[in-house]
C-alpha positions as CSV (number, residue, x, y, z in Angstrom):
1,M,6.4,8.6,-23.9
2,Q,5.6,5.2,-25.4
3,K,8.0,3.4,-23.2
4,T,6.5,5.0,-20.1
5,L,3.0,3.9,-21.1
6,I,4.2,0.4,-21.8
7,I,5.9,0.2,-18.4
8,I,2.8,1.6,-16.6
9,G,0.6,-1.0,-18.4
10,I,2.9,-3.8,-17.4
11,V,2.9,-2.6,-13.7
12,I,-0.9,-2.5,-13.7
13,I,-1.1,-6.0,-15.2
14,I,1.4,-7.3,-12.5
15,I,-0.6,-5.6,-9.7
16,G,-3.8,-7.1,-11.1
17,L,-2.3,-10.6,-11.1
18,V,-0.9,-10.3,-7.6
19,W,-4.0,-8.6,-6.1
20,P,-5.4,-11.8,-4.5
21,L,-2.1,-12.3,-2.7
22,I,-1.9,-8.7,-1.7
23,G,-5.4,-8.9,0.0
24,K,-4.1,-11.6,2.4
25,I,-1.3,-9.3,3.8
26,P,-2.6,-7.9,7.1
27,L,-1.9,-4.3,6.1
28,G,-4.6,-2.1,7.6
29,R,-5.1,-4.4,10.6
30,L,-1.8,-3.8,12.3
31,P,-1.5,-2.9,16.0
32,G,-1.5,0.9,16.3
33,D,-4.2,1.4,13.6
34,I,-7.1,3.3,15.2
35,I,-10.6,2.0,14.6
36,I,-13.6,3.7,16.2
37,N,-16.9,1.8,15.9
38,R,-20.1,3.5,17.1
39,P,-23.7,2.8,16.1
40,N,-23.8,5.4,13.4
41,L,-20.1,6.1,12.9
42,K,-17.1,4.2,11.8
43,I,-13.7,5.9,11.7
44,Y,-10.5,4.2,10.6
45,I,-7.1,5.8,10.9
46,P,-4.2,3.5,9.7
47,V,-1.4,5.1,11.6
48,T,1.0,2.1,11.8
49,T,0.2,1.0,8.2
50,M,1.1,4.4,6.8
51,I,4.3,4.6,8.7
52,L,5.3,1.1,7.5
53,I,4.4,2.0,3.9
54,S,6.4,5.2,4.1
55,V,9.5,3.4,5.4
56,I,9.3,0.8,2.6
57,V,8.8,3.4,-0.1
58,S,11.7,5.5,1.3
59,V,14.0,2.5,1.3
60,I,13.1,1.6,-2.2
61,L,13.7,5.2,-3.5
62,W,17.0,5.3,-1.6
63,I,18.1,2.1,-3.3
64,F,17.2,3.4,-6.7
65,R,19.1,6.7,-6.2
66,K,22.3,4.8,-5.5
């Protein structure tokens, strides 16, 4: 339990330090993401971004299983 909490803390610190660089990645603005702008309505559906993230997470988990 203690080891898990330490690892989670380290991961949160690393994400916090890398956050400014992560913001520059164009995720969420990829071709295929659906954005509907109307005067009183804004709908954002990140289809392509979610597919890309799903593939990346699947590959990482597949590597760790081996």
